[in-house]
C-alpha positions in Angstrom: -17.7 24.7 22.4 -17.6 20.9 24.1 -18.2 21.2 27.9 -15.3 20.1 30.1 -17.3 16.9 32.1 -14.4 15.2 34.4 -17.1 12.3 35.2 -17.1 11.3 31.1 -13.8 12.2 30.6 -13.1 9.2 33.6 -15.8 7.1 32.3 -13.9 7.3 28.5 -10.7 6.7 29.5 -11.6 4.3 31.7 -13.4 2.2 28.6 -10.4 3.1 26.4 -8.2 1.0 28.8 -10.6 -1.8 29.4 -10.5 -2.1 25.4 -6.2 -2.2 25.7 -6.4 -4.7 28.0 -8.6 -6.7 26.5 -6.8 -6.4 22.9 -3.3 -6.8 24.7 -3.9 -9.8 27.1 -3.6 -12.3 24.3 -0.4 -11.2 23.0 1.0 -11.1 27.0 0.0 -14.5 27.3 1.8 -15.8 24.4 4.6 -13.9 25.5 4.7 -15.7 29.0 4.1 -18.9 27.5 6.5 -18.3 25.3 9.3 -18.2 28.5 7.9 -21.6 30.2 8.5 -25.3 29.4 6.0 -27.4 28.3 5.1 -28.8 31.8 4.4 -25.2 32.7 1.6 -25.0 30.4 -0.5 -28.3 31.0 -1.0 -28.1 34.2 -3.1 -25.7 36.5 -3.1 -22.2 37.2 -1.6 -21.1 34.0 1.5 -19.1 34.6 1.0 -15.3 34.1 4.8 -14.3 34.8 7.6 -15.2 32.8 9.5 -18.0 32.9 13.5 -19.0 32.8 13.3 -20.5 29.6 13.2 -17.7 27.1 16.3 -18.0 25.6 16.6 -21.8 25.8 12.8 -21.6 23.7 13.6 -18.9 21.0 17.2 -20.6 20.5 15.6 -23.7 19.4 13.0 -22.2 17.3 15.0 -19.4 15.3 18.1 -21.8 14.8 17.3 -25.3 16.0 14.3 -26.3 14.5 11.4 -28.6 15.2 10.4 -31.8 14.0 6.7 -30.8 14.1 7.2 -27.5 11.7 9.0 -30.6 9.6 12.4 -29.2 11.2 12.7 -26.3 9.3 14.1 -23.5 11.8 11.7 -20.3 12.2 14.3 -18.0 11.4 14.1 -19.5 7.4 10.6 -19.3 7.6 10.3 -15.9 9.2 12.7 -15.0 6.2 10.3 -16.7 3.2 7.2 -15.6 4.6 9.1 -11.7 4.2 10.4 -12.2 0.7 6.5 -12.7 -0.1 5.6 -10.0 1.5 7.4 -7.7 -0.1 7.2 -8.8 -3.5 3.8 -9.1 -2.9 4.0 -5.3 -2.0 5.8 -3.8 -4.2 4.6 -5.8 -6.8 0.9 -4.6 -6.6 2.3 -0.9 -5.7 4.0 -0.7 -8.8 1.7 -2.6 -11.3 -1.4 -0.5 -9.4 0.0 2.8 -9.9 1.5 2.6 -13.3 -2.3 1.0 -14.3 -3.9 4.0 -12.4 -1.8 6.3 -14.7 -2.7 5.3 -17.9 -6.3 4.9 -17.0 -6.3 8.4 -16.0 -3.8 10.3 -18.3 -3.7 8.2 -21.2 -6.5 8.3 -24.2 -7.1 4.3 -25.6 -9.8 2.9 -26.7 -12.3 0.9 -24.2 -9.8 2.7 -21.5 -12.8 2.9 -19.3 -13.8 -0.7 -20.3 -10.1 -2.3 -18.9 -10.8 -0.5 -16.1 -14.3 -1.9 -15.1 -12.8 -5.0 -16.1 -9.9 -4.2 -13.5 -12.5 -3.3 -11.1 -15.0 -6.8 -11.0 -12.0 -8.9 -10.3 -12.4 -7.8 -6.8 -15.7 -10.4 -6.7 -12.9 -13.1 -7.1 -10.4 -13.5 -4.6 -7.7 -15.9 -4.6 -10.3 -18.7 -3.2 -12.9 -17.7 -5.6 -10.0 -18.7 -8.5 -7.3 -20.5 -7.1 -8.1 -23.9 -9.5 -7.5 -22.1 -12.5 -4.8 -19.8 -10.5 -2.5 -23.5 -9.6 -3.4 -24.9 -13.0 -1.5 -22.1 -14.5 1.2 -22.0 -12.1 2.0 -25.8 -12.2 2.1 -25.5 -16.2 4.6 -22.7 -16.1 6.7 -24.8 -13.7 6.3 -22.5 -10.7 5.8 -25.0 -8.1 7.9 -24.5 -5.0 9.4 -21.6 -6.3 9.2 -18.0 -4.5 7.8 -16.7 -7.6 4.8 -19.5 -7.4 4.4 -18.1 -3.8 4.0 -14.2 -5.0 3.2 -13.7 -9.1 -0.3 -15.0 -8.8 -1.0 -12.5 -5.9 0.2 -9.5 -7.3 -2.5 -8.0 -9.5 -4.5 -5.9 -7.0 -7.9 -3.9 -8.3 -8.0 -2.2 -4.8 -4.7 -0.6 -5.1 -5.5 0.7 -9.0 -8.9 1.9 -7.6 -7.4 3.7 -4.8 -4.6 5.2 -6.7 -7.1 6.3 -9.6 -9.3 7.7 -7.5 -6.1 10.0 -5.8 -5.1 10.9 -9.4 -8.3 12.4 -10.2 -8.0 14.7 -7.5 -5.2 15.9 -8.7 -5.7 20.1 -10.9 -5.6 19.9 -14.4 -3.4 22.8 -13.7 -0.8 21.0 -12.6 -0.9 18.4 -15.6 -0.8 22.1 -18.1 2.2 23.8 -16.2 4.2 20.1 -16.4 3.1 20.5 -19.9 4.3 24.1 -20.2 8.3 22.5 -18.4 7.8 20.3 -21.4 7.6 17.1 -19.0 6.8 14.4 -20.9 4.9 11.5 -19.2 7.8 9.6 -17.6 9.4 12.8 -16.0 5.8 13.8 -14.8 4.8 10.6 -13.6 8.4 10.6 -11.4 9.0 14.0 -10.8 5.2 15.0 -9.6 3.2 11.8 -9.3 5.4 9.4 -7.0 6.4 12.2 -4.8 2.4 13.6 -4.1 1.2 10.0 -3.6 4.1 9.1 -1.1 1.1 9.0 2.2 -0.8 7.1 -0.1 1.9 4.7 -1.0 2.9 4.0 2.5 -0.4 3.8 3.4 -0.6 0.7 0.9 2.4 -0.4 1.9 1.3 -1.3 5.2 -1.9 -2.6 4.1 -0.4 -4.9 1.6 2.7 -6.2 3.4 0.4 -7.5 6.0 -1.8 -9.0 3.4 0.9 -11.2 1.8 2.9 -11.8 5.7 -0.4 -13.7 6.7 -1.2 -15.5 3.3 -1.5 -19.0 4.3 -4.3 -20.7 2.3 -2.0 -20.1 -0.9 1.6 -20.9 0.1 -0.6 -24.1 1.4 -0.9 -25.4 -1.9 2.0 -24.0 -4.0 4.6 -25.5 -1.7 5.6 -29.1 -0.8 9.1 -28.2 0.2 9.4 -27.6 3.7 12.5 -25.0 2.9 10.0 -22.8 1.4 7.2 -23.1 4.2 6.0 -19.6 5.8 6.0 -18.9 9.5 1.7 -19.3 9.3 2.5 -22.5 7.9 4.9 -23.3 10.5 2.1 -22.7 12.7 -0.2 -24.1 11.5 2.0 -27.3 11.3 3.2 -27.2 15.0 -0.9 -27.5 16.0 -1.5 -29.9 14.1 0.9 -32.3 15.2 -1.4 -35.5 14.7 -1.2 -38.0 18.0 1.4 -35.9 19.8 0.0 -33.3 22.4 0.4 -29.6 21.2 4.3 -28.0 21.6 2.4 -25.0 23.5 5.6 -22.9 24.5 7.0 -23.0 20.7 3.3 -22.3 19.4 3.7 -18.8 21.2 7.1 -18.1 20.7 6.2 -18.5 17.1 3.2 -16.2 17.1 4.9 -14.1 19.2 8.0 -13.6 16.3 5.5 -13.9 13.8 3.8 -10.8 15.3 7.3 -8.5 15.1 7.4 -7.7 11.3 3.8 -6.5 10.7 4.3 -4.7 14.1 7.9 -2.8 13.2 5.9 -2.3 9.6 3.1 0.1 11.5 4.9 1.4 14.0 7.5 2.8 11.4 5.1 3.9 9.1 2.2 5.1 11.4 2.5 8.8 10.3 2.4 8.1 6.6 -0.2 5.2 7.1 -3.0 8.0 9.4 -1.6 10.8 6.9 -2.4 8.5 3.3 -6.4 7.6 4.6 -7.3 11.1 5.8 -5.6 13.6 3.9 -5.0 14.8 0.0 -1.4 16.1 -0.3 -1.3 18.3 -3.7 
């Protein structure tokens, strides 16, 4: 039985509150800075409360566009990031779950060899194979396209491994029952495996969405058309503004806007995310 000690309870909550304050303070400062003008952030002390230019700043970011960001509205960049994140997420999940299904439930030559070939690619991230990948994309004419932004990042050895491990925990009796009911491979996959995998899919969806949303190096290499810039590229361009001073109120506003979609995804799918990490539904 766990003893109820008031002092330890108070100390635990105090440590948690301090930790939350440390984590939330940079977000608070970004939100506050985005509501002020440039003069307020270039003088001391830096304001800790909201200013009166929130509507003006965010309107300029979302619709007007900034020369420091290539003149492209941040709303357009967020749309590009959203397309990239969703295509990468759904592509990785679809390919991974199908490949894991084939490896676990189909008997074919070199089955485990193909699985280990997929698994070994974990040691070859995009940064390692970026030059040959870029060469292939150039030869296929996919520069400055959504296909070039997303297709090279779709394959996922991690998701394939996780789905394979989950499928191995499904009882053989369930497979035999499906055979007795004359369920074919597609029906077994669609009616049984997919519903059982929904928590795993939700957990992977959050992880892969954030992975796709935060991509910087690959979009930087594959796009020269400013209309295809992502929001992370926009922040980088505003920070590295050359000889002029960074427009920190716009940079902070862009950072706040860039946080909104991942936060929405995490909050909306939080329960399924936790279940997918700690439970195995059967």
